[in-house]
C-alpha atoms as one frame of an Amber mdcrd trajectory, in Angstrom:
protein
 101.015 126.180  43.864 100.169 122.083  43.168 102.023 122.261  39.958 105.600
 123.598  38.752 105.278 123.898  35.021 108.706 123.957  33.233 109.127 124.774
  29.803 111.220 122.255  27.128 113.526 123.333  24.520 110.339 123.165  22.169
 107.871 125.858  22.392 104.828 124.988  23.833 105.732 121.308  25.367 105.887
 121.631  28.858 106.832 119.370  31.690 104.424 119.383  34.763 105.822 118.586
  38.015 102.952 117.713  40.532 103.188 118.428  44.016 103.377 115.181  45.927
 102.060 114.919  49.555 103.499 111.474  50.811 103.710 109.622  54.293 103.614
 105.830  55.397 100.664 105.433  54.212 101.399 106.464  50.563 100.513 109.562
  48.744  98.448 112.267  47.523  98.653 114.648  44.207  96.512 116.476  41.759
  97.184 115.264  38.272  95.051 118.174  36.801  93.660 121.433  37.851  91.935
 123.506  35.189  92.393 126.800  36.957  96.297 125.955  37.617  96.874 124.553
  34.037  95.112 128.029  32.278  96.892 130.277  34.673 100.296 128.441  33.358
  99.323 128.872  29.463  97.677 125.356  29.005  94.701 126.622  27.955  93.086
 123.058  26.487  89.466 121.494  27.007  90.405 117.936  27.430  87.764 115.358
  26.097  89.126 112.034  26.577  91.219 110.028  28.831  93.310 107.023  27.720
  95.143 104.492  29.851  97.483 101.695  28.206  99.356  98.817  29.595 102.807
  97.742  28.116 105.693  95.269  28.350 109.196  95.591  28.729 111.198  96.997
  25.590 107.966  98.133  23.956 107.746 101.244  21.782 104.620 102.919  20.646
 104.535 105.932  18.249 104.863 108.265  16.688 101.545 108.737  16.382  99.390
 111.811  15.797  95.582 112.970  14.355  95.352 115.162  11.347  93.260 118.414
  11.548  90.695 118.956  12.513  90.748 116.237  14.898  94.400 117.062  15.934
  95.128 116.228  19.582  96.825 117.716  22.671  97.630 115.596  25.366  98.660
 115.451  29.077 100.578 112.306  29.583 101.706 110.432  32.864 103.580 107.000
  33.890 101.793 105.361  36.750 103.671 102.539  36.587 106.663 101.473  35.584
 109.492 104.034  33.943 109.175 105.106  30.353 111.158 107.817  27.576 108.115
 110.287  26.508 108.781 111.596  23.064 106.911 114.779  21.122 108.086 115.746
  17.678 106.890 118.930  16.387 105.346 118.376  12.871 103.872 122.124  12.553
 104.589 123.470   9.118 104.979 127.049  10.203 107.425 126.120  13.473 111.208
 126.609  13.473 111.307 123.760  15.050 109.621 121.238  12.715 111.302 117.889
  12.617 112.954 118.474  16.347 111.675 116.395  19.236 111.982 116.308  23.120
 112.580 113.414  25.277 111.369 113.220  28.806 111.497 110.547  31.603 108.304
 109.741  32.919 108.022 107.372  35.993 105.751 106.501  38.747 108.750 107.660
  41.159 108.736 111.081  39.562 105.056 111.729  38.808 106.132 114.109  36.403
 103.544 114.618  33.463 104.185 116.164  29.776 101.945 118.199  27.961 101.985
 118.142  24.164 100.194 120.836  22.167  98.262 120.190  18.888 101.079 119.521
  16.405 103.044 117.131  17.395 103.714 113.075  16.837 104.016 111.311  20.166
 105.503 108.190  21.088 107.298 106.243  23.915 109.642 103.661  24.934 108.967
 101.138  28.249 112.182 101.174  30.047 111.106  98.915  33.183 109.412  95.514
  33.069 106.148  97.125  32.262 104.410 100.648  32.250 101.127 101.881  32.407
 100.153 105.218  31.257  97.340 107.598  31.877  96.612 110.751  29.226  94.109
 113.438  28.681  93.711 114.288  25.340  91.996 117.232  23.932  90.137 115.582
  21.032  88.297 112.150  20.661  90.118 109.387  18.745  88.928 109.139  15.382
  90.193 106.295  13.118  90.518 108.022   9.614  92.649 110.849  11.180  94.944
 108.324  12.901  98.420 108.992  11.255 101.958 108.063  12.434 105.814 108.701
  11.538 108.445 106.196  11.792 110.144 105.650  15.129 113.610 105.420  13.733
 113.560 108.034  10.735 116.989 109.211  10.498 116.181 112.784   9.802 114.389
 113.219  13.066 117.226 110.825  14.665 115.736 110.384  17.999 117.906 109.112
  20.460 115.406 106.749  22.284 118.214 105.916  24.998 117.994 102.460  24.709
 120.084  99.522  23.925 117.516  96.984  22.950 115.704  96.386  19.481 112.316
  97.494  20.769 108.984  95.482  20.446 106.921  97.318  17.878 103.101  96.589
  16.138 103.081  95.941  12.600 101.346  99.546  12.064 104.488 101.204  13.847
 106.943  99.338  12.012 105.361 100.347   8.679 104.706 103.961   9.363 106.372
 106.572   6.829 109.571 108.956   7.587 108.701 112.556   8.144 109.667 113.707
   4.695 106.846 111.158   3.337 103.730 112.183   5.041 101.190 114.264   3.277
 101.971 117.516   4.512  98.748 119.110   3.088  97.055 116.917   5.906  98.785
 119.089   8.684  97.145 122.046   7.415  94.315 123.521   9.358  90.998 123.853
   7.489
């Protein structure tokens, strides 16, 4: 099997560890294989691929799209090192407001599957980082929302000892308690 699928402490968020074949020339790995993902419970059709680049100490997030434009994501770090965070914002979930944090890097080549109903963010731990991720839905600017990265009710341990570099948008996101919960309900 080209992947190992490891459950995290939050239901449906899955750490994916690909089998990497390496030698003195470099490496080869499969980063996605529909049949393997479906067989392991990740039955998502991905419709958009994204590639982002960020400098040292950059924090992006916490982002999500409201229904019916919610997105599941499969995130990997192809260059550098990050902490990747997923926050459960499913209203009917026993884990509402809880988060999972994993290290993704070019060295470990791990990926994080984040289902619909989660806010996503990451912080760069290296001089720079590049993320490649698949999304189940296309970006819709009218459905784009966020939560304040340092919301004390969520209390994310970002694992950093520096002041992160943020966009103006991310500096001014609402707290989880301030978001419009009616927008999170499915149509």
